C-alpha angles and dihedrals in degrees: 000000000000129000134186144194135175135241123198103225128183086255095052139277115336123200115211120197129189144172128203091285104046149297112335102177143012118184136171113227093260097046110137092208100055112123123236094230110058096168125236121345107241110151092169094068108119092230092056092044091051091051092049091048091051092048089051090051090048093051093052094046098253098112130053100167130039122226101182114120116260127208108204119202116183143085120309089255093049091050089049091053092044090052088051089052091053088056093060104103124236110273096023134096136206131201122237087249092054090048091051090051090048092056089049099251109097094175093055097081094130092046089051089050091051093048090047090052091051093054103130096192105066121189092012088060096037104220087153088074091069115094138171120283094261095047094269121149108246134187125318123184090221092053131280092255090059090049090053092048092050092050091047089051087058092049098258107135104142099084123118115243 
């Protein structure tokens, strides 16, 4: 069973989805990867409230790491890439090439990019911290302007737009 609630962030409305194990999805209102069926609306669930609280702390600069439980649903390779994304520290970026090397498959840059783009748990799994090889901002399912805003929130302002 899946449940969802919403959080009004400084970057727009965020939908947070969970199952009995943890958070399964976090999407901005314009995310291109958000599913049509979110489950049952139940914003009072403690897990959804904890996720919203941690997002609020992140947006005001009081949180750099998330501790809410996650429930990852994807292929083994996708989950491997998503775990590598979680390991990117607050305020740092990695290129798709670096991420491919980190997961032990340096030739899989495009596959890493695809897995990154299919990350359903934005912000908590910081796919926004992955940039092009030469420091260029690249695609973000929530919109490139949100990616830029998230990076700036983390103090990263040197990227090429």
